[in-house]
N, C-alpha and C positions, 0 to 999 in steps of 0.2 A: 552068458552074453544072450546066447539064442534065446531066452526067455523074455529079458530086455526088448530086444528087436523083435518080437511078433507081441509084445505086449507094447510098443511103441507105434507099431503099425494098427491097429486094434484101437487106441485111441480116436477120438472122434476130434477134427478140427478144430471145433466152434467152441469145445470144451463146458461144461455146466457154469451157473452162476457164482459157486462158489467152490472152488478148487485146488488143490495142493497139486505141485507139482515140483522138476528137480529146478526151475529159475526162479522158484521164491511164492509162497504163498500169497496169491491174488485172490481180493475177494470183491463182486462185482455189486455196485447196485441195483436196485427196480429199475431207476431213472436209466442207469447207460444199459442195463441189459432191455430192456423194449428200444430205447433206441437205436441199440445194435441190429436187433432183430426187423425194427422196421427200414431199417436203413438195407440191411440184406433183402428183403423183400423186394422195394422198388426193385434193387439190382438184378433179382431174378427177372420183376415186368419187363427193364430196361430189356435185356438181354433175351428175352422170350421175343418182344415185338422184335427188335434187330433180327434175332434168326428166321422169324417167319417172313419178313420179307423179304432176307438174302434167298432162301430158300422159295420163294413165289418168283422172283428175279431171275435167278440160275439156272430153270428150266426153259425160261421163255427167249434167254440170252440169243442163242445160238438161229431159230426165228425169226427173230427180229432183229438182228444185224443182216439176215439175208434180206430182209423186207425192205432197210432202209439204205441199202446199200451193197448193189450187186456186182462189187470189186470186193469183197469180201471173201473169205474163205476158210476153209479148218483152221488151217495155221494161225490166221487173224484169230480167229475164236481163241484161242490160249493167252494170248495176248491181252485181250481185252480184260479174260478173267482175270490174270496173273495183276492187270493191276489196280483191282481193288485190293491186293494184299500188300501189293508195292507202294499204293499211300498208307497204309495198315504198320508195314514196318518202319516205315519212316515216321508216322507219327506215335507207335508205340511206348518207345524212350522217352521223348518228350512229355508224353503223356505221363507216364511215371513219375520222372523227376517231380514235374509239376505238383502233382497227385503228393506227395513227398513232405514240398512246403509249403505247398498252398491249401485252402481248402478245396476239399477232394468236389466239392458238386460246380466250381469254376471250370476245370478240362472238360466236365461232364453235357454243363451247355454250350460249350462254345463246341463240343462236337456232335450235338444232337444237331444246333444251328447249321455247320457245313454239312451233315447229312440231308437235313432236309434241304438246302440248297441244291445240293448236289443233285439228290434224288429228283427235283425238277427238271434240272438240266437234262438229267435220264429220259425223262418223261418228254421231252419236248428235242431229242434229235434230230428226229424228220425233219424236221422244219427248214432247214439248211439245205438249198442248194447240191450242194456235192461238198465231198469228203464228210461224209456223215457219220464213217466207221470214227474215225479220229474222234470227232465230238464224244461217242458213245466210250471212247477207251479215257478223255477227259475225265467226264462225267462217273465212271465208273472208281478211277484212282480216286477224286473228291470225294466219293460214297465212303470206302476203305479209310481213308486219313479220317475222315467223321466218324467211324466204328471203333479207331484203335480204344477210344479210353474206355465204350464199353468192356472192353478187356482185361482192366487193370482190377484186377481183387484185391485188394487189401485187405488180407490178414494178420494181424494183432499181434548184430549178426555173430561176436565170438568167430570161433574157430571152423568156419564150414567147410567142408569139403571140396574142394571147388572142382577136384574129378567127377567124383557125383552129380555136381552143377552142371559140369557140361556134357558129361554124359546123359541125365536128364534130356536137356534141349538137343541133345542130337536123336534120342527117341521120341521124344515130341515133334522135331521135325520130320520123318520120316511118317507117324501116326498120318499127321496131314499133309504131306503130300501124297500117300498114298488116297484119302479121301480125296482132296481137294483134283485126283486125274479122277477118278471115280465118277466125281458130282459135273466136273467136265465133259468125260466123252459119253456119259449115257445116254444124252440125243442123238448125237450122230450116230453112235452105234447101233441106238435100236432102228433108226431110220434106214443106215445102210441095210444092215439083217434081216430088217421083217417088211419094208417097204411101205412102210407108216409114213404118213405126213406129216406137212408141221404139225399141223393141229391135233390130230394124233398121238404125235411124241411128246408133247406139250402137256398133255391130258392124260394120256397112260405113264408117265415117266412122274410127272405131279404125281400122280395115285402112288406110283409104288413108292415113293421118298417118305408119302404121308403116311407108308404104312410102314418101313422105316425107321418115320418118327415113334409112331405109336410101340415097336417093337424093343426101343430104344429106353422108353418110359420104364418097359417091362424088364429090361436086363437090369437098368439100374438099379431099381427097387432090390433083385436081386442081389446084385454085386454089394450094395450094402449090406447083405446079410450074411454073403460072404467073406466078405471081407473081413468079417471076424473072427473065422476060423481060421482062415488058412493065409489073409494078410496079402496086400497088392503087392508086393513083386507079383507073386506067385499069380495071383489073376492079370496082371499085366503080361504076363509069358505067355499063360493059357489066350488070351484076347493074340497076340501078334501069328499065335499058330492058326486060330481060326481064320483070320483075317488071310493066312497062307490058303490054305485049303479053298477060300471061295475065290482067291485070284486062276490056282491051281484049275481049278473045275471049269473058269471063265475061258478058260486057253480052248481055241477051236478044234474040234477030233471027226472023222469022218470024210462022208467023200461025196455031198449032198450042199451043194454053192450056192450063196446070196444069188436075188435077181437082180442081175445087170440093171441100168441104168441107161437105156437105148433111146429112150426119147429122142432126142435133142438128135441123135444120130438121121433116124427114122424122118425127122423134121425135114431134116438139111436135103434125103436124100431119096425121098417118095416126094415127090412134085403133087401127084395125080391124086383127089378125092373123090371117093365113092360120093352117089348122094346117101346112100343110110347114113355115112362119118358125119355131112353136112347137118343134115335131120338133126344129129344126135348131139352133135356142138351146137347147135340152135338153141335146143331144148334145154344143154347142162347151162347156157352163156348166162341166162339171169339168177341162176342159183350157186353157181363159184363161180372164186376170182381167177380173173385174165391173169394173172402173174404166181397163179398156182405152180412148182416146179415140180417135175418129173420123180419118181422115188423112183427107191431103188440103189444098188452099191454103184457109185458114179466110177463110168469106167475110164474115167483118168485116174483114177485110182489102181493103179496094175494090180493090188496083192490079191481084189475081189474075183480074178480071171481065175487064182487059184487058189484062195484061202479058203476051208471049209465055213459054213455058216454055223454062230451059234445059236444052239437050240435054243426060243424060249425057255422052258423046260430048266435047261441049264443055266440062263441068264438067270431069272427069276432065284434058283438054289445058290447061285454066286452070290448076289444079290443082300438075300437073308443071312449068310455068312457076315459079309462084308458088314452091315447093320448089327452083327450081336457084337463082332472084333470090334469096330472103328470108336464106338461108346464107350465100351470099358476100357481100352487103350488108351482112350483121350481123357477119362476122369481120374483113372488111376498114373496118370504121368503128370497130372495136375497135383495131386493127393501127395506123392509121394514128392515130386516138388516143391511143397510148400512145409512137408515136415522137413525132409533136409534143409530145407532154409530157417526153420525156428523162429523166434517169437520177433517183435519189432516190426517196422514199417517193411515191408518189401517191393515199393512201387517199380524199384526200377529192376529188379533180380525177375518181377512178375513183366515188368515189360520188354525185357530182354526177352522171356520168353513167349512171349505175344511176337515178336520182332522175329522168332525163329520159326513158330506156327508159319507167320506171314511169308517167309521167304519160301517153305512149303509151300504155298496157296501163290507165289508166282512163280515157280519153277514147274510145280507139277502141273499146271496146267499147257504151259508152254512144251514140255517134255512131252506129255502123252498126245498134244496134239499134231507134233511134228511127227515123232512117231508113229502113230497110227495112221496119216495119212502119206507116208511115204512106204513102210514097212508092212503098216496093219496091225492086225491086234495078235495074231500068234506075236510076234517079236515085243510088242508091247506090259502083254499082259508075262510074259517069260523072263522080261526086265524087273518090272515090278517082285513076283516071284524072286526072283534072285536077292532085289533088294530085303525084302522082308526077313530074308534066309540070312542078311548081314544084321539084320537088327537085333534078331533073339538072338546071335553070336555074340552081338555087344551085350543086351542084356546078359548073359552068364558070366562073362567077362566080368563086370561091375556089379553082381549080384548081391554080392555081401556090405558092397559101400551102401548100397541104396536105404540107407538106414534115417532115421527121425536123426532132428538136432539135439532131441533132451537126451536119445541114447549114446549118441558121440557125445556131448558134452560131459555127462556121469561116468566114460571111460579116460576122459581125459582128467577130471578128477581124482579116479582114482589110481 
């Protein structure tokens, strides 16, 4: 039994052109083989372009929101980011069911049209005279609705282990929840901890995420080889442990505190301006934006006064570890889920998996923005560490049930 489980974990998802398996010998023609891979490559390109667009937007949402609507705060940022996933969660089961009964290009074309229209709306949310933050909220929700069908991966049910299905959905939820909150908080965190301006935060955090993307490519290539030796379940467990270490390192330690954002108080409490300050102001005026916000940790966030700073080296080390653990966990969750479901269309089940991930992307940003704004990074990241420990425990409980459909089907026949 153990050898069957390892063998099933090592077999490729897409299989070979001519292969025999427990579900029967299937011979694929050359024409079908080429057509299948052409569709897969188009899907790769679609998801790549979608991910590039998402990465570009996610880093600039916070500065963009502050610029178009001064009433928006960090708490509202969480809702804006969550609206993308809310739209995705609503649309995913619909597109999954649609793709099972109709040509799959239909939901894909409709979703692309919605995405283009929604992104145009997002680009012009600064034009209305008021309530701009709510227009952004709607625009991001529509973008998420349009992005749903790109996640409906069709991989060509029997006695499916529903416990394994539910457990994998929970594991996937937590994995997406953790990364969603990380990419949400990275810009406010670096602006608070290191006194970066909006422009610096967008640039530097964008570079960090780009580096993590390159890191993920390398990691995933290595995981492909490693999975043949130890299997997906062990790699998933290792990825969760790496993620836990990353967030544990991100906890604030020491006696050094972040720079406090006093500028607004100074402007209100010191009416007199020296001649030198006037000259400096005139020299800067043509070069700088008059609406540039003060930098540092806002005094409105009480925890800024007593929470130690997260050092840059500490943050970068954590980002590297999370950048290793997240893609590993994400890929292994998808792979295990597909193998648990087995052959035949998986559109609806994959729709529910995507909905689970979308739910995580809704709750993750809202959770981190609320906890971070009110209690600070120490509470926020401690709670995340607790969630990862819970997930590792859950994986340990269902570890033996996360096996391929072919292995379970073989056992039933025996």
